[in-house]
N, C-alpha and C positions, 0 to 999 in steps of 0.2 A: 313776415320777412319774405314772402313769395315762395315759389317752388324751390326744391333742393336742386342746386346746380349739378350738372353732369361733369363739368370741368371748371376750374378756377384759373384765371389768368391774372398774375400780379404784375402790374406795370408801374408800381410805386418807384419813383426815382427816374423814370424814363420820360423823355420829352419828344414832342412832335418831330418827325412823323412816326417814331417807333411804336407807340401804343396802337395807332391805327393799323399799321402793318401787322402787328401781332394779333389784334382782334380779328382782322380779315383771315389770317392764317388759321386761327383756332376755329372760327366759324366754319371754314371750309372743311375741317376735320370732323365736325359734328354730323350726326344723322338728324334728319327732320324730326322735330319734336324735342330735341335735346336743348338744354339750357346752359349758357356760358355766364359765369360770374366774373366780372372784370373789376379790378381795383386800380385806380390811377390817382395821381396827384398833380398831373400837368394841367394847369388852368385851361389850356386849349381843348383838353379831352371832353370837357362839359358840352361843347358844341360839336366837336369832331366825331366822337363816337356815335351820338344819335344821327348825325348827318350820314355817316358811312352806313349805319344799320338800315336807315330808310332807303339809301341809294341802292343797296344790294338786296332789298326786299325782305329783310328780316324784321323781327318784332322786338320792341323794347318793352319788357315787362315791368321794370322798375329802375328808377334812378334815385339814389340817396346821396346826400352830401353831409359829411361830418368834418367840419373844419375845412382843411385843404384836401381831404381824402374823398374821392368819389367812388361809389359802388354802383355798377350797372348789372342788371340781369337781362340778358339777351336770349331770345328764343329763335332757333333755326326753324323757319316755316316752309322753306322750299329748297 
């Protein structure tokens, strides 16, 4: 299941652009090397969160899909 997250962000029930804004806010709070676990059920999150992560230079460790629920593990690398 990947590394143990340092923070968990629950975006279930939130829709674009709120999950992206919250992911960005949480990543900004982390120290380099820390991991953020994100839960979302917005279909747009499947593309939006990886796109944001790449654009701001962070790392995607894992993406899992369970029905309509998505789980992301993101690592702050800079």
